[in-house]
N, C-alpha and C positions, 0 to 999 in steps of 0.2 A: 584395838579390838579385844574385847573381853569375852572368852568363850565360856566362862563359868556362869551359871544360871542362879538367880536368888534362891536361897534355901527354902523360902516360903512357897515356891512353886511346886515343890516336890509332892506334897499331899494332894495338890490339884492334879498332877501328872498321874499319881496312883489312882485317883478317883476315875479319871478318863480311862485308864487302861483297864480297870476292873469292870466299868460299863461296857467296853468293847467286848471283853471276854463273855459277859452275861448276855450280850445281845446279838453277836455275830453267830452265823451258823457254825456248828462244830466242824473243825478242820479247816476253817476259812484261811485262805492264803498259804496253806501247807502244800507241798509237792503232791501233784496228782489230784487236788481238789477240783471239782467241776460241778456245773449245774446245767440242766437242760434249759432250752430257751423259755419253756413254761415256768420252770422254777426261777429262772433269772427274772422274768417278768413279775412273778409274785413277790420276790425278794425286793425289787425296786419299789413296788407299791407299799409293802409293809415297812420298808426301811425309812422312807420319808416320814411316816407317822412316828416311828420310834425316835427318829432324830428330833422331831418336833416336841414329842412328849418329854424327851430328855433335856430339852432346851439348848440343843447344840447348834441348830440352824441359826446363823447370824448372832452367835452368842456374844460377840463383841459389841453389838448394838446396845444402846441405853435401855435400862430396865423399863422405862415408861413406854418404850416401843416394842416391848416383847423379848428383848435380848437379856443377857445375863450381866451386861456392863463390865465385861472382862477387861482387865488391864492388857497393855500390849504384850507383856511377857506371858500372860495367861493365854492370850490368843495364840502366841507362838507355840506354846506347850500343846495346846488343843490341836493345832494343825500338825505338829510333829507326831503326836500319838496316833492320830487318824491315818497319817501317811505311813508310819511305821507298820500299822496293822493292814494297810492297803484297803482301808474302808472308805467308802464314799462319805463326804461331809457336806456336800451341797445338795439342796433340793433342785435348784435351778440356777446354773452358773450365772446367767445374765441378770437374773433377778437378785440373787444373793450378793453377788460380787460386783456388779456394775451399776445397774440402775438403782437397786435398793440404797446403797450408800450415797449415791447422788441425790436421791429423794431426801434422805435424812439431812443432807448438807444444804440443799438449795430450796426444797419445796415448802409450800405453805402448810400449816397445820391440818387444814382440811385434806390436802393432797396426801399427807402422811397417814391420816386416819383412813383414807380410802384405799390406798395401795399397800401399805406396809404389812397388814395382817395377811393378805393373800400371798405375799412373798414368803412370810415366815412359815406359813403352814403348807406351802407348796401348791396351792390351788390356782395360782396365776403363773403361766409360763411366758417368757419374754424372748424377744429377739432384738437385735441392734441394727438400726437403719441409718448408717452413716455413709458408707461407700456408694458411689455412683459410677456409671460407666466412664465418665470423664472427670471424676473427682475422687480419686483414691488418696494418694499421698498429699495432693493439693486439695484437702478436704474443703477448704473455704471457697472452692470453685463450684460447689454444688449447685444444681439447677432446680431441684425439687422445691416447689413453692407452696405456701399456705396463705389463703386469703380469708379474712373474717367475713362471715356471712351471718349477721345477727348474733346468735349465741354459740355459733359453731365455726371452727376452721374448716375450710374446704382445701383439700390437699391434692395436688397433681405432681406426678414425677415418677422417677424410677430408682430403685435401690438394687444393689447387686452384691454377691458373696455374702448373703444374709443367712448365717447359720441358724438352723432350727426354726425357720420361718414357717415350715409346714406344720409345726406343732404349737406355735405361739399364740397366746390369747391377746397379748399386746406387743406393739413395737415402740421403742423409744427412738425417735428419728429427729434428724435435723432438717429444717426446711427454711427457705428464705421467705421472711415475712416483710421485709422492706427492700424492694428491688433497687431503690435509689441510694441506699446507704453503702459505705465501703464494704467490700466482700465479707470481712470478718465481723462487721457490726450489724448486719441485717438478717442475722440467722436466729431462729428460736428452736427450743428443745421441746418436742411435743410427745405426749403419751397417747397413742392412737390404737383403738381396738382393731384387731386383725379380722374378726369375723364379721364382715360387712361387705356389701356390694361395693365395688370400686377398688378392691384390693385383690390382685391376682398373683398367686405364687407359682412360679415355674422352676422346678428343680434343674440344677446344672449337673448333668451326668459327668462323672470323673472316669478316668481310664480304668480304674479297678471296678467300675459298676456301681460305686456308691454315689449318692446324691444328697449329701448333707448340706451343701451350699445351694442357694437359691437366688433367682432374680425376683424382684417385686415390682409389679406394674401398678401404680396408683392413679386412679382416675375418679376425681370428685369424691374421694374418701373424706370422712368427717370425723371430727372429735370435739368435745366441748371446749369452748374458749378458756375454761378454767384449767385445761390440761397442759398449759405451758409451764415448765419448771424453770425457776429462776428469773422469770420476767421475760416479756416480749423483747425480742432483739438482743438478748443476752445469752443466747444459746452457745456461742463459741466458748465462753468461759466455763459454762456448765459442762460442755463436752469434753473440755480439757481435763476436768475433774474425773469424769468417767474413764477417759483414756489413762489417767494416772492410776486409777484402781485396777484397770486391765493389765498394766505393765508391771505392777509392784506388789501383787497380793500374796506372793508365796515365797517370801525371802529365804527361809531356811529349809524349805521342803521342795522347792522347784527342781533341785538337781536329782531328786530321787528317781523320777521316771526315766531320766537318761541313764542312771546307774543301772536300773533294771534292764533296760534294753541293751546296754553294753555287756551286761553279764550274759544275756542270751547270745549276743554276737560272738563273744569269746568262746562260749560253749559250742557254737556251731564251727568256729575256727579249729578248735581242738578235735571235734568230732570227725571233720572231713580232712584234717591234715594240713590245712592252710596255715595253722599257727607256726609251722616251721619256715614259712616264707618270710625272709627278713623284711620285705616291704610291708607285708601284712602286720608283722610284729610291731614295726615302726608306727604304722597307722593305728593299731590298738593302743599303743603306749601314748600316743598323742591324744586319742579320744579319752583315755583314762585321766590324763593330766587335765584335759579341759573339764571333765566332770568335777574334779577336785577344786579347780579354780572356781567354778560355779558355786560350790559349797562354801568356799571361803568368802566369795563375794556376797553370798546370802548373809553371812555373819557381819560382814562389813555394812550391808544395808541395814541390818537390825541395830548395830551399834550407832549408825547414824541417826536412825529414828529415836533411839533412846536418849541420845545426847542432844537432840533437838538441833542438829546441824542440818543445813539446807542444801544437800547436794543430791536429793532424791530423784529429781527429774533427770539430771544428767547421768547418775548412776543407774537409773532405770533404763535409760537409752543405751548405755554400755552393756548392760546385762541382756537386754532384748537382742541387740545386734549379736552378742557373742553366742548365746545359746541357740539362736535360730540358724546361724551359719555353721556352728558345731554339729547341729543335728543333721543338716543336709549332708555334710561331709561324712559323718559316721554312718548314715544310712546308705550312701554310695559305697562305703567300705563294706557294709553288710551285704549288699547285692554282689560285690566282688567276691566276697568269701563264699557266698552260696553258689557262685559260678552258674553253670547251666541250670541247675535246680532253681535258681532264682528267676529264670525266664518263663517258668510256668507257675500258675497260681497253686499254692500247696496247702492252702487253709483247709481245715476239717469242717464240713457242714454241720457237724454235730457240736462243735465248740459253743460254749456260752459266750454270747456277745450281748452288747446293749440292743435289745430288740427294737428300739426306736431308730437305729442306724443300720441301714442295709449295706453291708460291706461286701460288695461283689455279687455276682449271680449266686443263687442258692445252691446250684449244683457245681459251682466252680469259684469258690471263695478265695480271697487273699489270706495269707498268713499274717500274724501280728506284725512281723518285720516288713512284709511287703506293704502293708497298710500304712506303716510309719514312714516307709520311703516315699510313697506317693504323697502323703500329707506334708511331709517335711519340705516339699518343694514350694508350698504356699507360706511357710512360717516366716520367711525373711521378707514377706510382703505385708501380711495382715498385722494390724496393730502398729503400723509404721514401718515402711521399708528400711532396710539396712542402710540405704543411702541417706534417708532422712535422719536416721539415728546418728550417722556419722556427722551430718551437718550440726545437729544438736550438741554433740560432744565438741566439735570444733569450735563453735561459736560461743557456747555457754561455759565450757570448762577451759578450753585453751585460749580463748579470747581472739580467735582468728576472725578476719573479716568475713562478712556474709558472702555466700556463693554469688558470683556475678550473674545477673539475669541475661538470658539469650537476647540478642539484638536482631530484629527482623529487618532485612534489607529494605530500604525504602520507607521504613516507618518514621 
């Protein structure tokens, strides 16, 4: 593992750093900086245009599709500088990071010309339709089906835990297009318009009052037959590409959000005197160590990619399992440190938050740490459960036999 960066990346780093200084609001990310909800809304709208004009949205994409054609190291430097400045880099996470790269890899030229421009300029928002009530970790058991009717696919089924579905223009979903094929072989990857009759979005209210997750009920919804990505009945391979982007897109910056949260937890422990408790100190030390391990593993992932070695899937599984379980444990520690103060919602209604996400009741909002505590409960589930990640590591890295299947009596 080489922690030194090529010298030729330094002028590019300086260029990005200066652009951020020139375009972020004065005082951004400094102690005490805040914006009202109206100011935050205006910033979000203006910032996407600034990112697009600067060419920073999907800058690693090929130039012929609107990107800058950045090298891997240049992409890393770009991500690091935006993370250091705590500046948003994505117009739409699902478009920029998941379906966009999937379209570039698998789609026809006509599909690329249709969808890539809207992803780049932030005019098309997306959600992901993979999980179903009975098909989460065992995704290949999905029951949503699509049948060809002339020039259109007619889709029926249900999706669940669909983030941002209430705002999305399109959903990239998996549907069974050949019911007689083996379960992994009869699935297709479809790009489906959300704004149509036959698609009903129902928010799933969380305990903190937020409703970012949704159920989607699909009844005779339609999309053009050309909206299959990667070919009919090849959706499983295409979906694995998407999940790979989801699990490995922030190698050297992923640890930063956990470091910022841990800094806040340590500050709270010092403030209320809990830092003098030996058990609390031990928990904080373990959390700090975990964040450093994540940082080092990020560099290992980068080194692996640069050297062309092929351990990314297994390393991604290790990292996903590690950070999701760390976050749950650390957020439980945070609530322990807050004590009885953690049992009431202590957020400030005037705090600047993403206006598209309602975090608790307007008159009784959660604090940042409380929001993280609630959300951390889901992180060892979405994107592949910790149990599934352990199976991947066991089978692909350690060479252990596959987990035995349950035997039903009398079968």
